[in-house]
Every structure is written in C-alpha cells, then in structure tokens.
PASEBA-1860 file (N, C-alpha, C; in nm, 3 decimals):
! residues 238
1> MSDLSEVP> -11.628/-9.588/-7.065/-11.513/-9.665/-6.995/-11.447/-9.802/-7.051 ~ -11.334/-9.800/-7.049/-11.247/-9.932/-7.112/-11.260/-10.071/-7.114 ~ -11.266/-10.141/-7.175/-11.313/-10.259/-7.178/-11.204/-10.365/-7.104 ~ -11.151/-10.384/-6.969/-11.046/-10.467/-6.913/-11.016/-10.593/-6.971 ~ -11.099/-10.638/-7.031/-11.066/-10.778/-7.113/-10.963/-10.747/-7.181 ~ -10.939/-10.618/-7.270/-10.836/-10.533/-7.390/-10.744/-10.520/-7.319 ~ -10.713/-10.508/-7.210/-10.550/-10.476/-7.162/-10.509/-10.613/-7.157 ~ -10.368/-10.594/-7.241/-10.315/-10.726/-7.225/-10.243/-10.791/-7.133
9> ALDDTDRP> -10.247/-10.896/-7.086/-10.210/-10.963/-6.979/-10.051/-10.953/-6.933 ~ -10.027/-10.996/-6.818/-9.842/-10.977/-6.798/-9.778/-11.074/-6.872 ~ -9.703/-11.081/-6.943/-9.630/-11.222/-6.990/-9.541/-11.236/-6.927 ~ -9.534/-11.383/-6.884/-9.435/-11.447/-6.758/-9.302/-11.456/-6.784 ~ -9.258/-11.449/-6.908/-9.128/-11.427/-6.957/-9.049/-11.322/-6.948 ~ -9.159/-11.219/-6.906/-9.072/-11.086/-6.863/-9.063/-11.061/-6.713 ~ -9.119/-11.159/-6.660/-9.134/-11.160/-6.513/-8.932/-11.178/-6.477 ~ -8.896/-11.335/-6.463/-8.757/-11.346/-6.483/-8.668/-11.201/-6.482
17> ARRSQRPA> -8.662/-11.157/-6.627/-8.605/-10.996/-6.644/-8.593/-10.893/-6.562 ~ -8.743/-10.866/-6.506/-8.753/-10.834/-6.377/-8.702/-10.848/-6.259 ~ -8.683/-10.958/-6.194/-8.671/-10.971/-6.099/-8.515/-10.994/-6.080 ~ -8.449/-10.985/-6.254/-8.284/-10.996/-6.231/-8.252/-10.838/-6.195 ~ -8.345/-10.764/-6.260/-8.294/-10.633/-6.273/-8.324/-10.557/-6.093 ~ -8.356/-10.652/-6.005/-8.419/-10.576/-5.862/-8.265/-10.555/-5.785 ~ -8.153/-10.669/-5.806/-7.995/-10.605/-5.729/-7.946/-10.497/-5.785 ~ -7.943/-10.458/-5.922/-7.935/-10.380/-6.014/-7.978/-10.227/-5.910
25> LLVLAAVA> -8.100/-10.242/-5.926/-8.185/-10.155/-5.868/-8.137/-10.108/-5.743 ~ -8.088/-10.163/-5.654/-8.084/-10.175/-5.500/-7.986/-10.098/-5.498 ~ -7.874/-10.166/-5.571/-7.709/-10.062/-5.552/-7.771/-9.937/-5.590 ~ -7.842/-9.890/-5.670/-7.845/-9.734/-5.743/-7.908/-9.695/-5.646 ~ -8.000/-9.739/-5.595/-8.079/-9.668/-5.486/-7.982/-9.665/-5.388 ~ -7.901/-9.731/-5.313/-7.762/-9.758/-5.228/-7.728/-9.631/-5.235 ~ -7.653/-9.640/-5.404/-7.514/-9.542/-5.425/-7.619/-9.366/-5.398 ~ -7.748/-9.367/-5.392/-7.779/-9.226/-5.389/-7.749/-9.198/-5.291
33> VLAVGFAL> -7.752/-9.269/-5.203/-7.734/-9.205/-5.033/-7.630/-9.170/-5.006 ~ -7.519/-9.179/-5.066/-7.414/-9.114/-5.054/-7.429/-8.942/-5.107 ~ -7.478/-8.945/-5.153/-7.530/-8.778/-5.208/-7.584/-8.778/-5.093 ~ -7.687/-8.801/-5.018/-7.747/-8.734/-4.927/-7.690/-8.758/-4.780 ~ -7.579/-8.826/-4.764/-7.493/-8.837/-4.675/-7.377/-8.702/-4.719 ~ -7.344/-8.672/-4.786/-7.276/-8.570/-4.784/-7.339/-8.437/-4.759 ~ -7.442/-8.425/-4.814/-7.550/-8.276/-4.791/-7.540/-8.296/-4.630 ~ -7.574/-8.420/-4.573/-7.589/-8.429/-4.406/-7.500/-8.392/-4.333
41> GSLVRPPL> -7.348/-8.420/-4.415/-7.247/-8.382/-4.325/-7.201/-8.214/-4.348 ~ -7.272/-8.206/-4.449/-7.276/-8.014/-4.435/-7.338/-7.959/-4.341 ~ -7.476/-8.045/-4.321/-7.568/-7.931/-4.255/-7.542/-7.995/-4.082 ~ -7.513/-8.118/-4.077/-7.503/-8.175/-3.906/-7.319/-8.176/-3.889 ~ -7.264/-8.102/-3.904/-7.142/-8.077/-3.912/-7.057/-8.010/-3.793 ~ -6.921/-8.057/-3.742/-6.848/-8.051/-3.629/-6.858/-7.842/-3.631 ~ -6.855/-7.767/-3.520/-6.814/-7.644/-3.521/-6.672/-7.594/-3.585 ~ -6.682/-7.521/-3.684/-6.625/-7.446/-3.755/-6.511/-7.327/-3.616
49> GGGDIGIP> -6.557/-7.327/-3.541/-6.445/-7.218/-3.445/-6.539/-7.167/-3.374 ~ -6.496/-7.116/-3.248/-6.555/-7.048/-3.148/-6.539/-7.133/-2.972 ~ -6.536/-7.091/-2.923/-6.473/-7.178/-2.780/-6.325/-7.194/-2.822 ~ -6.312/-7.312/-2.724/-6.190/-7.379/-2.742/-6.157/-7.477/-2.891 ~ -6.258/-7.484/-2.961/-6.270/-7.606/-3.091/-6.251/-7.509/-3.203 ~ -6.187/-7.500/-3.275/-6.128/-7.452/-3.407/-6.149/-7.565/-3.531 ~ -6.086/-7.505/-3.603/-6.098/-7.628/-3.727/-5.971/-7.721/-3.716 ~ -6.003/-7.841/-3.703/-5.878/-7.915/-3.697/-5.773/-7.900/-3.793
57> ATDSVDVG> -5.667/-7.969/-3.769/-5.503/-7.945/-3.846/-5.524/-8.018/-3.883 ~ -5.429/-8.030/-4.005/-5.381/-8.174/-4.082/-5.350/-8.246/-4.013 ~ -5.271/-8.241/-3.926/-5.253/-8.409/-3.881/-5.315/-8.424/-3.692 ~ -5.444/-8.375/-3.800/-5.500/-8.399/-3.591/-5.587/-8.576/-3.642 ~ -5.607/-8.614/-3.481/-5.687/-8.694/-3.510/-5.794/-8.709/-3.583 ~ -5.921/-8.577/-3.576/-6.007/-8.574/-3.661/-5.987/-8.602/-3.833 ~ -5.865/-8.541/-3.864/-5.906/-8.521/-3.973/-5.859/-8.651/-4.046 ~ -5.752/-8.711/-3.993/-5.681/-8.867/-4.006/-5.778/-8.958/-4.007
65> FAQDMIVH> -5.847/-8.933/-3.895/-5.976/-9.039/-3.890/-6.057/-9.018/-3.930 ~ -6.097/-8.955/-4.058/-6.221/-8.900/-4.149/-6.145/-8.950/-4.283 ~ -6.016/-8.956/-4.259/-5.967/-8.998/-4.433/-5.948/-9.122/-4.406 ~ -5.884/-9.179/-4.358/-5.884/-9.289/-4.349/-5.987/-9.409/-4.347 ~ -6.047/-9.365/-4.233/-6.209/-9.427/-4.221/-6.330/-9.438/-4.345 ~ -6.305/-9.331/-4.431/-6.367/-9.328/-4.587/-6.321/-9.430/-4.607 ~ -6.134/-9.414/-4.613/-6.080/-9.548/-4.729/-6.194/-9.725/-4.667 ~ -6.147/-9.714/-4.539/-6.207/-9.863/-4.476/-6.349/-9.872/-4.485
73> HTQAVTMA> -6.435/-9.774/-4.521/-6.581/-9.785/-4.526/-6.595/-9.819/-4.650 ~ -6.518/-9.782/-4.763/-6.535/-9.792/-4.921/-6.532/-9.900/-4.933 ~ -6.435/-9.990/-4.834/-6.402/-10.109/-4.912/-6.542/-10.217/-4.892 ~ -6.575/-10.177/-4.772/-6.671/-10.249/-4.700/-6.796/-10.220/-4.790 ~ -6.830/-10.116/-4.863/-6.960/-10.086/-4.932/-6.923/-10.170/-5.065 ~ -6.776/-10.154/-5.096/-6.768/-10.256/-5.235/-6.830/-10.384/-5.184 ~ -6.743/-10.471/-5.081/-6.825/-10.588/-5.062/-6.936/-10.610/-5.022 ~ -7.016/-10.528/-4.971/-7.184/-10.519/-4.972/-7.231/-10.511/-5.091
81> NQALVSST> -7.198/-10.487/-5.187/-7.235/-10.469/-5.331/-7.253/-10.566/-5.420 ~ -7.114/-10.626/-5.357/-7.104/-10.755/-5.423/-7.174/-10.855/-5.411 ~ -7.231/-10.876/-5.279/-7.307/-10.959/-5.197/-7.437/-10.929/-5.255 ~ -7.486/-10.795/-5.246/-7.620/-10.753/-5.291/-7.656/-10.789/-5.404 ~ -7.573/-10.762/-5.516/-7.606/-10.822/-5.635/-7.595/-10.989/-5.660 ~ -7.489/-11.055/-5.605/-7.439/-11.177/-5.636/-7.574/-11.293/-5.553 ~ -7.564/-11.252/-5.395/-7.629/-11.337/-5.334/-7.795/-11.388/-5.357 ~ -7.834/-11.497/-5.320/-7.944/-11.515/-5.352/-8.000/-11.562/-5.163
89> DPVVRNLA> -7.939/-11.537/-5.098/-7.964/-11.590/-4.949/-8.060/-11.416/-4.911 ~ -8.190/-11.389/-4.860/-8.227/-11.290/-4.864/-8.190/-11.211/-4.715 ~ -8.101/-11.276/-4.616/-8.101/-11.222/-4.490/-7.975/-11.210/-4.520 ~ -7.878/-11.244/-4.592/-7.736/-11.195/-4.640/-7.741/-11.052/-4.716 ~ -7.855/-11.069/-4.783/-7.853/-10.965/-4.908/-7.926/-10.792/-4.813 ~ -8.024/-10.855/-4.739/-8.059/-10.688/-4.652/-7.931/-10.719/-4.531 ~ -7.847/-10.771/-4.510/-7.755/-10.724/-4.406/-7.660/-10.643/-4.539 ~ -7.674/-10.704/-4.666/-7.542/-10.649/-4.720/-7.604/-10.502/-4.754
97> FDITSTQQ> -7.753/-10.485/-4.805/-7.807/-10.358/-4.742/-7.803/-10.283/-4.690 ~ -7.817/-10.312/-4.577/-7.777/-10.239/-4.427/-7.648/-10.155/-4.428 ~ -7.567/-10.249/-4.477/-7.420/-10.205/-4.450/-7.369/-10.078/-4.578 ~ -7.427/-10.114/-4.701/-7.429/-10.026/-4.767/-7.483/-9.860/-4.744 ~ -7.578/-9.910/-4.758/-7.686/-9.761/-4.686/-7.610/-9.714/-4.586 ~ -7.573/-9.772/-4.486/-7.513/-9.694/-4.368/-7.386/-9.631/-4.414 ~ -7.304/-9.761/-4.411/-7.156/-9.680/-4.435/-7.187/-9.575/-4.536 ~ -7.186/-9.608/-4.637/-7.227/-9.436/-4.738/-7.265/-9.306/-4.738
105> TQIGQMQG> -7.354/-9.306/-4.591/-7.391/-9.226/-4.557/-7.317/-9.211/-4.460 ~ -7.230/-9.265/-4.402/-7.130/-9.224/-4.318/-6.989/-9.206/-4.425 ~ -6.969/-9.226/-4.497/-6.886/-9.121/-4.563/-6.914/-9.014/-4.634 ~ -7.055/-9.009/-4.707/-7.106/-8.884/-4.707/-7.076/-8.757/-4.613 ~ -7.102/-8.837/-4.491/-7.060/-8.724/-4.373/-6.931/-8.674/-4.330 ~ -6.825/-8.788/-4.377/-6.674/-8.753/-4.304/-6.661/-8.671/-4.448 ~ -6.703/-8.713/-4.595/-6.691/-8.603/-4.696/-6.689/-8.460/-4.649 ~ -6.821/-8.414/-4.595/-6.858/-8.304/-4.586/-6.762/-8.237/-4.504
113> WLSLWGQP> -6.757/-8.314/-4.364/-6.646/-8.210/-4.308/-6.502/-8.217/-4.340 ~ -6.439/-8.286/-4.372/-6.292/-8.275/-4.461/-6.330/-8.165/-4.567 ~ -6.423/-8.123/-4.630/-6.451/-8.040/-4.752/-6.449/-7.922/-4.645 ~ -6.568/-7.898/-4.531/-6.561/-7.767/-4.447/-6.418/-7.756/-4.367 ~ -6.346/-7.837/-4.363/-6.216/-7.788/-4.261/-6.112/-7.752/-4.379 ~ -6.102/-7.808/-4.504/-6.054/-7.744/-4.598/-5.915/-7.849/-4.633 ~ -5.951/-8.004/-4.609/-5.869/-8.111/-4.609/-5.883/-8.144/-4.714 ~ -5.804/-8.247/-4.771/-5.833/-8.346/-4.874/-5.913/-8.479/-4.824
121> LLRTGGYM> -6.003/-8.507/-4.956/-6.090/-8.645/-4.900/-5.971/-8.741/-4.857 ~ -5.858/-8.796/-4.935/-5.775/-8.877/-4.916/-5.647/-8.836/-4.850 ~ -5.548/-8.860/-4.806/-5.442/-8.821/-4.749/-5.289/-8.916/-4.848 ~ -5.223/-8.874/-4.855/-5.092/-8.931/-4.920/-5.002/-9.030/-4.830 ~ -4.944/-9.132/-4.851/-4.856/-9.190/-4.733/-4.969/-9.322/-4.703 ~ -4.903/-9.353/-4.550/-4.943/-9.469/-4.464/-5.061/-9.404/-4.415 ~ -5.125/-9.526/-4.348/-5.271/-9.492/-4.258/-5.197/-9.500/-4.124 ~ -5.307/-9.437/-4.045/-5.327/-9.381/-3.911/-5.190/-9.390/-3.831
129> GWMSDAGG> -5.166/-9.308/-3.879/-5.017/-9.210/-3.839/-5.058/-9.125/-3.756 ~ -5.213/-9.081/-3.725/-5.307/-8.989/-3.653/-5.292/-9.094/-3.537 ~ -5.286/-9.209/-3.502/-5.247/-9.272/-3.409/-5.157/-9.288/-3.332 ~ -5.108/-9.159/-3.305/-4.897/-9.135/-3.291/-4.863/-9.193/-3.134 ~ -5.000/-9.210/-3.057/-4.929/-9.248/-2.924/-5.030/-9.374/-2.916 ~ -5.039/-9.459/-3.017/-5.127/-9.593/-3.021/-5.011/-9.722/-2.967 ~ -4.891/-9.678/-3.025/-4.779/-9.792/-2.986/-4.776/-9.917/-3.056 ~ -4.826/-9.917/-3.179/-4.840/-10.007/-3.255/-5.024/-10.086/-3.263
137> HSMNGTSM> -5.019/-10.130/-3.414/-5.179/-10.192/-3.401/-5.152/-10.329/-3.392 ~ -5.266/-10.389/-3.379/-5.274/-10.495/-3.397/-5.436/-10.554/-3.437 ~ -5.438/-10.680/-3.557/-5.526/-10.742/-3.568/-5.561/-10.911/-3.501 ~ -5.658/-10.933/-3.384/-5.692/-11.071/-3.423/-5.572/-11.112/-3.332 ~ -5.484/-11.024/-3.241/-5.392/-11.035/-3.196/-5.260/-11.039/-3.213 ~ -5.263/-11.007/-3.363/-5.165/-11.012/-3.435/-5.097/-10.848/-3.469 ~ -4.976/-10.831/-3.385/-4.888/-10.723/-3.416/-4.892/-10.680/-3.544 ~ -4.917/-10.544/-3.602/-4.873/-10.465/-3.716/-4.771/-10.338/-3.703
145> AAGSDGTV> -4.684/-10.380/-3.719/-4.566/-10.322/-3.684/-4.536/-10.131/-3.751 ~ -4.534/-10.077/-3.692/-4.587/-9.954/-3.793/-4.439/-9.888/-3.852 ~ -4.450/-9.783/-3.945/-4.300/-9.722/-3.984/-4.288/-9.615/-3.881 ~ -4.182/-9.559/-3.933/-4.146/-9.450/-3.842/-4.206/-9.345/-3.834 ~ -4.277/-9.279/-3.917/-4.388/-9.226/-3.929/-4.494/-9.259/-3.846 ~ -4.536/-9.343/-3.791/-4.615/-9.387/-3.711/-4.727/-9.457/-3.830 ~ -4.701/-9.475/-3.939/-4.792/-9.513/-4.062/-4.774/-9.681/-4.048 ~ -4.891/-9.748/-4.162/-4.903/-9.856/-4.202/-4.938/-9.862/-4.326
153> AVMPGMAS> -4.889/-9.929/-4.356/-4.934/-9.965/-4.528/-5.077/-10.033/-4.557 ~ -5.121/-10.070/-4.461/-5.286/-10.154/-4.519/-5.347/-10.113/-4.368 ~ -5.454/-10.074/-4.374/-5.514/-10.078/-4.222/-5.563/-10.205/-4.196 ~ -5.589/-10.224/-4.077/-5.643/-10.372/-4.004/-5.758/-10.468/-4.039 ~ -5.793/-10.535/-4.108/-5.941/-10.569/-4.157/-5.955/-10.553/-4.303 ~ -5.879/-10.466/-4.335/-5.877/-10.477/-4.497/-5.849/-10.643/-4.632 ~ -5.934/-10.601/-4.652/-5.929/-10.730/-4.765/-5.816/-10.684/-4.877 ~ -5.734/-10.855/-4.890/-5.667/-10.814/-5.018/-5.716/-10.828/-5.122
161> TADLTALK> -5.651/-10.779/-5.236/-5.660/-10.797/-5.400/-5.771/-10.963/-5.415 ~ -5.692/-11.043/-5.369/-5.715/-11.198/-5.403/-5.838/-11.209/-5.298 ~ -5.886/-11.136/-5.193/-5.987/-11.176/-5.126/-6.110/-11.128/-5.230 ~ -6.083/-11.002/-5.244/-6.203/-10.974/-5.350/-6.214/-11.003/-5.493 ~ -6.112/-11.067/-5.537/-6.170/-11.168/-5.661/-6.233/-11.272/-5.623 ~ -6.201/-11.324/-5.507/-6.263/-11.448/-5.468/-6.391/-11.437/-5.439 ~ -6.443/-11.327/-5.365/-6.601/-11.280/-5.344/-6.646/-11.256/-5.479 ~ -6.575/-11.196/-5.543/-6.612/-11.191/-5.710/-6.670/-11.335/-5.773
169> QATGPSLD> -6.625/-11.390/-5.730/-6.592/-11.513/-5.856/-6.709/-11.625/-5.744 ~ -6.681/-11.613/-5.638/-6.809/-11.677/-5.551/-6.914/-11.712/-5.570 ~ -6.999/-11.803/-5.581/-7.157/-11.829/-5.545/-7.187/-11.887/-5.472 ~ -7.329/-11.893/-5.449/-7.452/-11.919/-5.357/-7.361/-11.979/-5.258 ~ -7.355/-12.062/-5.135/-7.342/-12.108/-5.035/-7.230/-12.023/-4.965 ~ -7.131/-12.064/-5.066/-6.971/-11.994/-5.063/-6.948/-11.880/-5.046 ~ -7.015/-11.793/-5.131/-7.006/-11.616/-5.164/-7.081/-11.564/-5.035 ~ -7.159/-11.631/-4.945/-7.251/-11.565/-4.853/-7.135/-11.634/-4.719
177> VLFLQLVL> -7.121/-11.711/-4.733/-6.982/-11.767/-4.586/-6.885/-11.609/-4.620 ~ -6.828/-11.666/-4.729/-6.701/-11.545/-4.757/-6.732/-11.387/-4.730 ~ -6.884/-11.376/-4.800/-6.886/-11.236/-4.734/-6.874/-11.179/-4.581 ~ -6.956/-11.297/-4.537/-6.965/-11.277/-4.353/-6.820/-11.273/-4.311 ~ -6.760/-11.354/-4.382/-6.566/-11.363/-4.294/-6.497/-11.226/-4.318 ~ -6.542/-11.212/-4.440/-6.431/-11.055/-4.499/-6.508/-10.966/-4.406 ~ -6.611/-10.899/-4.411/-6.686/-10.824/-4.335/-6.623/-10.810/-4.207 ~ -6.652/-10.921/-4.139/-6.629/-10.963/-3.985/-6.511/-10.913/-3.944
185> RHHQGGAE> -6.459/-10.973/-4.047/-6.291/-10.926/-4.024/-6.274/-10.804/-4.042 ~ -6.361/-10.750/-4.127/-6.330/-10.585/-4.180/-6.376/-10.483/-4.054 ~ -6.490/-10.510/-3.994/-6.550/-10.465/-3.921/-6.427/-10.477/-3.748 ~ -6.378/-10.587/-3.739/-6.258/-10.603/-3.624/-6.193/-10.538/-3.654 ~ -6.153/-10.509/-3.777/-5.987/-10.466/-3.782/-6.015/-10.288/-3.808 ~ -6.142/-10.226/-3.784/-6.167/-10.095/-3.765/-6.183/-10.045/-3.597 ~ -6.210/-10.121/-3.535/-6.264/-10.161/-3.428/-6.153/-10.004/-3.341 ~ -6.046/-10.034/-3.387/-5.939/-9.994/-3.268/-5.900/-9.836/-3.315
193> MLTYASDR> -5.958/-9.795/-3.480/-5.945/-9.666/-3.481/-6.047/-9.594/-3.440 ~ -6.216/-9.692/-3.443/-6.316/-9.626/-3.400/-6.318/-9.566/-3.283 ~ -6.224/-9.662/-3.169/-6.223/-9.620/-3.057/-6.162/-9.525/-3.024 ~ -6.025/-9.545/-3.078/-5.943/-9.412/-3.067/-5.994/-9.295/-3.088 ~ -6.068/-9.293/-3.160/-6.121/-9.140/-3.220/-6.226/-9.131/-3.121 ~ -6.285/-9.233/-3.104/-6.403/-9.180/-2.981/-6.343/-9.155/-2.848 ~ -6.226/-9.120/-2.807/-6.170/-9.094/-2.697/-6.064/-9.009/-2.746 ~ -6.037/-8.937/-2.840/-5.868/-8.876/-2.863/-5.909/-8.756/-2.982
201> AGDPVVRS> -6.024/-8.780/-3.038/-6.058/-8.677/-3.160/-6.119/-8.553/-3.066 ~ -6.061/-8.419/-3.110/-6.065/-8.311/-3.069/-6.208/-8.259/-3.043 ~ -6.297/-8.269/-3.184/-6.426/-8.223/-3.148/-6.527/-8.346/-3.096 ~ -6.627/-8.298/-2.998/-6.681/-8.381/-2.962/-6.813/-8.452/-3.052 ~ -6.819/-8.362/-3.173/-6.914/-8.426/-3.279/-6.847/-8.551/-3.347 ~ -6.713/-8.577/-3.376/-6.685/-8.629/-3.443/-6.599/-8.749/-3.354 ~ -6.582/-8.708/-3.186/-6.639/-8.825/-3.131/-6.749/-8.936/-3.091 ~ -6.863/-8.877/-3.090/-6.994/-8.942/-3.122/-6.979/-9.015/-3.210
209> FASQVGSS> -6.947/-8.968/-3.316/-6.973/-9.000/-3.430/-6.849/-9.177/-3.439 ~ -6.727/-9.140/-3.350/-6.691/-9.248/-3.373/-6.761/-9.375/-3.293 ~ -6.775/-9.320/-3.207/-6.848/-9.404/-3.064/-6.973/-9.502/-3.130 ~ -7.056/-9.413/-3.193/-7.161/-9.460/-3.245/-7.154/-9.540/-3.362 ~ -7.059/-9.518/-3.450/-7.030/-9.600/-3.565/-6.979/-9.747/-3.500 ~ -6.895/-9.754/-3.374/-6.809/-9.856/-3.316/-6.901/-9.950/-3.251 ~ -7.020/-9.887/-3.177/-7.154/-9.953/-3.100/-7.205/-10.035/-3.214 ~ -7.213/-9.944/-3.329/-7.324/-10.054/-3.477/-7.229/-10.175/-3.509
217> QSAEATYM> -7.101/-10.117/-3.557/-7.039/-10.255/-3.608/-7.013/-10.352/-3.532 ~ -6.995/-10.304/-3.371/-6.982/-10.418/-3.288/-7.075/-10.502/-3.245 ~ -7.251/-10.459/-3.293/-7.303/-10.546/-3.275/-7.387/-10.614/-3.424 ~ -7.315/-10.563/-3.557/-7.326/-10.637/-3.663/-7.212/-10.738/-3.678 ~ -7.095/-10.713/-3.593/-6.994/-10.820/-3.610/-7.066/-10.939/-3.533 ~ -7.156/-10.907/-3.405/-7.207/-11.052/-3.309/-7.312/-11.111/-3.389 ~ -7.367/-11.018/-3.464/-7.466/-11.069/-3.603/-7.413/-11.170/-3.690 ~ -7.312/-11.095/-3.754/-7.245/-11.207/-3.833/-7.173/-11.310/-3.798
225> TQLLSQRG> -7.153/-11.312/-3.662/-7.102/-11.454/-3.630/-7.177/-11.510/-3.614 ~ -7.299/-11.513/-3.543/-7.406/-11.577/-3.509/-7.460/-11.659/-3.660 ~ -7.468/-11.543/-3.814/-7.484/-11.633/-3.895/-7.389/-11.729/-3.977 ~ -7.265/-11.670/-3.922/-7.153/-11.777/-3.967/-7.161/-11.899/-3.904 ~ -7.208/-11.907/-3.782/-7.219/-12.038/-3.727/-7.336/-12.138/-3.719 ~ -7.424/-12.038/-3.791/-7.574/-12.132/-3.904/-7.509/-12.172/-3.952 ~ -7.427/-12.139/-4.073/-7.441/-12.209/-4.182/-7.303/-12.282/-4.152 ~ -7.242/-12.323/-4.063/-7.104/-12.419/-4.028/-7.003/-12.371/-4.081
233> AAPLTS> -6.970/-12.212/-4.070/-6.877/-12.172/-4.089/-6.823/-12.090/-3.987 ~ -6.683/-12.056/-3.958/-6.634/-11.982/-3.852/-6.568/-11.848/-3.922 ~ -6.557/-11.772/-3.832/-6.453/-11.614/-3.855/-6.314/-11.667/-3.898 ~ -6.266/-11.554/-4.012/-6.139/-11.564/-4.076/-6.013/-11.543/-3.905 ~ -5.921/-11.636/-3.912/-5.829/-11.615/-3.825/-5.717/-11.535/-3.824 ~ -5.707/-11.490/-3.968/-5.625/-11.395/-3.976/-5.595/-11.320/-4.088
END
C-alpha cells in the first residue's frame, strides 16, 4: 500500500487557474447541447406527410417561423454566453446557462425540422414575411413598418451591434444589469412571432412548440424584471 504522505498536496496557486477555466468549460458543455438538439429535431419531428399535413411550403408559417426564430435564438445564446463567461453573479450566471442550454436545444430542433423539410436553415432577404396578415409589427408599443413584401430588416427585440459591444465591454454589476435588460427586451420582441406561430402554423407540433417556448420565455421575462428591480434598474424602453 502506498504511503499517503507521499501524495503531493494540491498547490493553492493552481486553484485560481482551475476556477478561471470553469466558465469556458460551462460554455463548451452548453454548446454540446446544440448537437443533441439537432438530433432531437430529427427524432421528435413534425409529420412529413399523411392526412391533411404535408411537408410545409417554403412560404409557410412553419418554415418562416423556424428560420427566423433560429436567428432570434442565436443572438440570445450569444448574449447569454457572454454573461456566462464574464459575470461574477451566480444568479445571473445560472440564468445565462439556462438560456444557453434551452435555446441551443430549441435551435437544434428547428434546424432538424428544416433539414427534414428540405428547406435552408436561413432565408435571404427580410424577416417576418411569413406573418403576412399581421398588419405590421410592434415592440413596446412602437410600430415597425414592414416593406412591400411584408418583411422587416430587423426583428423586434434584437440587440444592435453597439449593444453587443457594450455588453462585451461591461463588467461587474453593470454587465449584469445590461445583460438582463437586453435579454428581457429580446424575449419581449420575440413574443409576437411565437404567438403568431402558435396560432397559425400548419403543423400541430410546430404550434405546440411555439406555444411552449412562448410560455417559458414569458416566465423568464417576469423573472428578469424582478432581478432588475432587485438591482435598482428598470427594463429598456426601446
């Protein structure tokens, strides 16, 4: 039997380095969820024919919703990953991890559907044209005029390049507040698309998916509003 006294003690100088690696490892773990989500989208998929449900057309609500929501979700994951790496607040980091893992899984599901439908993962041109009878779009009561084809250049709630740069440069409590404000606005902006798809998508699986995502994001929005209040901050007004 070996002498335990001969086992070298942990060097305390190694501990900060190991702690500094944890955010990166968490991000890598969350990214791995994307592959699982894609596989899940292939297994738990909408019907591909039979009955009154066929493969959705290119201009359908189902396809347009999946393509646009992938873009919308991807930015939320980008912001959550930034908070996951940079925030020192465990509450904010836990929320960021939840958003990253949940929305990456949902992205994988939608990508799986689009691949099975033979549709591109991203569309060209503007966004939200699949909401043809929505009569324009709004964000926090502010109307967003659609083009002649019914599309908008930027989806509601999306952070600007300046917003993302500010988030990347922020630290401490300022980072936490800005992250909560941007993601809250992001969730609020995506609500219209989720509601529309839950009502108008042709496939019941897509409708159910949109409804469930809408409900979970509404709960997260309420939670983020509370976190902002606890930190003496308010949601963004525009």
